[in-house]
N, C-alpha and C positions, 0 to 999 in steps of 0.2 A: 494613451490607449492606441491600439492599432487602428489604422485608417481603413483597412480592407474589410469592413463589415460585410458579412456574407449575405447575398440576396435571399438565401434560404430562410433567414430570420423573418422576413417580411411575410405577414399573413399566416404565420404558423404558430401553433400553440407549443410552448416549451414548458418543461417541468423542472423543479428544483428540489432536491431531497437533502435534508440535513437533520440531525437529531433535534428533538423538541427543546432540549436544554443543553448548553455547552458551557463548561467552566474552564477558563484558562488563567493560570497565574500561580505564583509561588504559594504553596500551602493549601491549594483548593482541594486536595485529596481528603482533607478533614471533613468534607461535606458528604462523603460517600454514604454513610448510614442514613442521614436525613433525606438525601435525594432519593435513595432506594425506597424508603418508607413512603415518601410522597407519591410514588407511582405504584404502591401496593405491595412491595416486596418485604417479606418478613424473615424468610429462611433461604438465603441465596446459596447457590453452588458457586464457589469461587474457582475460576479456571485460570491456571497459570502454567509455568514451566520451571524446570530445574535451574535454569539460568537466573531467573528472578529470585528463586529461593536462595541460591548461593550468593547472590549479590546483596542479600539483606533487604531487598525491596519488599518482599512478601511480608516480612515482619512489621515493616512500617505501616502496611495497610491492615494487617490483622490486629495490630495494636489499636488502630482506630476503631475497628469493628468491636473489639473486646471492650474498649472504653465505653462504647455506646450500648453494650450488652446485647449485641445483635448476633444470634446464632448463625453459623455457616458451616458448610461442608466443603472440603478442599479437594480439588483434582489438580495435581501438579505434574502430570506426566506428558503434557503436550510436547511434541517434538518440533524442531525448527520448521519443517514442512508438514503441518498437521495432517494426519491420515484419517481414513474412514474408521480405522480401529480406535484411534483416539476419541473420535466423536461417539462411537458406540460405548466405549468404556465410561466416558464422562456422563453420557445420558443414563447409563445403568445406575450410576451413583446418584444422579439427580432424582431418579425414580425411587430407588431403594431408600434414600434418606428423606423422601417426601419434601423436596425443595419446591419453592414456589417462584423463584426468581433467579437471575444470573448476574454475577459480577465477573468481568474478564479483566485480568491484570497482565499487562505485557505489551508486546508488539503485535504484529500481524498474526503470528502463529496462535497465540492465546485467544485473541479476539475471534479468529476464524473458527477455532475449535469450539468456543463458546457459542458462536452463532450456529454452528452445526447442532449443538444441543438444543438451541432455541427452535430450530426447524422441527426437530423430532418431538419436543415438548408441546409445540403448538399445533402441528399438523400431522404428526405421526410418520410411519414408514421408515425408510432408510435414507441416509444423506444423499445417496445416489439419485434418489427421486427428484432432487431439486436442482440438478445440473441444468443450466440454461437460464432463462429469464422468467421471473415472477411465477414460480411453480407452487409456492405456498398457498394454502387456502384459508388459514386461520392466523390470528395475531400471535406474536411472540409473548412469552411471559415478561414481566418487568425486567428491564435489562440496563445495567450501568456498565459502561466500558471505560476502564482506567488505563491510560496510555503511559508507557515507559520508554518509548523510542520516538524519535522525531523523523518519521519517514513514511510508514505504511498508510497512515490515516484510517486504519481499519476501525478505530474507535468511533468513527463518524460516518462510515460509508454503508451503502446497500450491497456491498460485495462480500463474498466469502469464497475462499479457495481451499479445497480439500483434496489431498492426494488419494486417488483410487489405487490401493496397493496391488490389486490384481492386474490392472492394465498399465501401471506405472505412468499414470496420466494425472495431471492436476485438473480437477473438475472446477470450472469457473461458474460460480453461481451469482446471479444478479437478481436481487429481490428487494423491493422497497420495504417489505416486512422485517427484514433483518437489520434495518437501520437502528442503532441503539437509541433507547429513550433518552439517556443522559450520557454525554461524553465528558471525560475529565482529563485535562492535560496540565499536569503539575510538573514544572521543570525541575523541582527539587527531587522528584523520583528518577530523574534522568542524569543526575550529576555523576553517578558512578559508571555510566555507560562507557566502555572502552573505546579508544580512538577508531579501531577498525570497524566496530559496529556503528559508531557515530557516522563514519564515512559512508558505509553501505546504506544505512537508512536514509541519510541525507541525499544520496544520489538516487535512491528510490523516489523520494519526494520530487526531485528535479525531473525524473522521468514522467511522473504523474502530470506535472505542470506542462512539460513540453508536449506530451502526447495529447493532453486535453486541449491545449492551445491550437494545435493544428488539426484537431478532430473535425470530421464532417458534421458533428453535432454541436460544435462550439456555439455559444451564444454570448451576447454582451456581458451577462452575469458571470459566466465561466471564464471569459477573457479577463475580466477584472481580477478574479481570484488567481488565475494562473500567472498573470503579470506580476502581481504583488508577491506571490510565492517565489518566483524566479529572482526577483529583486532581493528578497530576504535571504534566499539560499546563497546567492552570490556574496551578500554582506556577512553572513553569520556562519556558514558551514565550516570554512577553513578555521575560524576561531574556535568553534566547538570541538573540532578534531584536535587542534593544537593544545587546548586547555579545557578539559572536561568540567572544571570548576568555574568556568566563566558563566555566571548566571545570566548575564545579558544575552550572550550567544545562545545559551540553552533555551531561554524564553523566546528569543527571536526565531529559533528553529521550530519551537512549538507552533508558533503562528504560521511559519512557512509551510510546514507539512500539513497543517489543518486547511490552509487556503488551497494548497494543491489538491487535497482531498475533496474540498468543495467543488473544485474544477472538474476533476475526473469522475466524481460521483454523479455528475450530471451531463458531462460532455462525452464520457467514455474514454477509452484508451486507444491502443493501436497495436501494430505488429511487434513492438519491443516487448510488450507484456505477453502477447500470444506466444512468442518464441521463448521468452524467459520461463514461462510456465512449464514448458517441456523440459528445459534443463533442470528445473527443480524436481519435476516428477520423475525424470529418468535417472538422474544422478544424485538427487537430494542435495543440490548445490544451493547456497543462499540466494534468495530472491533479489535482494537489493544489488548485490554485486553482479548477478547475471544481467539485470537491467542496465547497470552502469556500463558494462562492457558492450552490450548490444546497442545502446542508445546512439552513439555517433554514427554507426554503420547504417542503422535503419533511418536515422534522420537524414543522412546524405542521400539515401534512396528516395525519401519522401520530399526532399528539398525543392525539386522542380515544381511540385504541386502547390507549394505555399511559400514562395520566395520572400514576399513581404513579411510574412509572419516569422519566418526564420531570421530575417534581418532584424526584426524587433527583438527576438530572443537573444541575438548576439549583443545588442545594446544593453538589454537587461542583465546580461552576464558579464558586463564590463568592457565589451569591445567597442572601439571607436569606429563608427560607421558613417560619419558625416562625409558627404561628397562621393560616396561609393554608389555604384549601380545596385539595383535590387539583387542581381545575381552575386555580385561581390560581397554585399552585406550578408546575404544568406549563408555564404561559405564561412563567414566569420563565426556563425553559430556553432558549426562543427568544431572549429578551432577552440572556441571558448569551453565547450563541453569536454574536449580532450584535455585541456589545461587543468580544469577543475578536477577532473577524474585523477590525473597524475598527481596533482598537489595533495589530494587526500589519501593517496596510496592504493587506489584500485588496481588489481592485477591487470597486466597488459595481455589480454586475450583469454579465451575459454580454456585452452590447454593449461596455461599458468594458473588459472583459477582452480581447475581440477586438481592440479598438483598440490596446491595450498591445502586442500581438504582431503588429500589421499584418494582422489578419484581419477579415472582415466576417461577423458572426453574423446570419443572416437568419431572419425568421419563416417564410418560405416553405419552409425546410428542416425545420421542426418536424415535419410529418407523417412523413417518412421516419425522422427520429431517434426519434420516438415508437414507430414500428413496430419498430425495431431494439432500443430499450430494453426493450420488452415481451418480447422473446425472450431477453434477457440472463439468465444463470444467477443473478445477484444478486437478481432479483425474487422468487425462491422463498421467501425468508425475511423479506420486508417485512411489518411487522405489520398493515398495512391494505391491503385489496385496492384496486388502482388500475385504473381503466378507461383506455382510450386517451385519452378526453377529459380525464381528470384529469391524466395525464402531460403532454399538450399544454398544458393550462392552466398547469401548474407551470413549464414551459419559458418560456411567455409572461410569467408573473409575474416570473421571474428575469431577464428581459431587462434 
């Protein structure tokens, strides 16, 4: 464990949010119907996306529901960066079909869309009403989140990110009420995930762990989760990318991303996520890859505020730090992040990422992205204060 326990822990009350029940392990998806019934769900809205449908993962889950004779309604139109329109459509189905509960199946997109439905089903209004922290007034309906990627940890967090299509901004919602009642992480559902998605989601998990570890709200509990997450990501991510049928690597990444989720769900994040949210909202670029590209640049900026912690990150990611000064060891963390990112095939820069997806990332958009990033809830726990000029400079450097 890190030796620089922050004085802010002393005499303060801290909180820790996780689902009531979590299942991890090969074959645990078979318990979906029983677990939903246990919390009062009888007719769920199943929220997913076309990627899950085409990969054959949806059928694996609907076969389980059918075998248990559990009726359900399907919303499978969630897009990679889920929008306010997705939430409105899915909620309309929830209401029309008289659903009483929610199952989300997928990665962060499906979970976030389903959480959006939960807000409207529980507290009413529009999803825009919940932007910010703890805006819901009533409980969610019974909710089971079934994860298919090892990265976002959305199946267990109190966070929801929805794109406001009119403003082209990702709305960051943090609310303890949207924490799923039951989280299910079955590595068998992840076996068909392609290498590029495995890499992107794995780097997303790394970003969660790093940002939570250096967060101003970090605690001994979140430190323990973040450290183990980084250790497992270093051990298993390359293997999972190289061979998607490696069951040990897939299961290891299930634990890694969940532990990272436990860390950031309670310690918060930082400017990597605040800036990545704008790239997703403005250009509809994949969240995990945006994080991966920004992580080394923002970490270098933050490094002087948390040198011992960055030195510990370097060691957890496989760098030799024995005999080095705190400053030298902290620089090794940036090296380790860059090496891992290159090994798993993350594009080198935002321009290259844009080209990969047929988008044009433009420097003239930086001022508006900077302004929106500075309003993002994730900035509150960044370890070093960032001016608008600093954020804009980081965007330019990451181009």
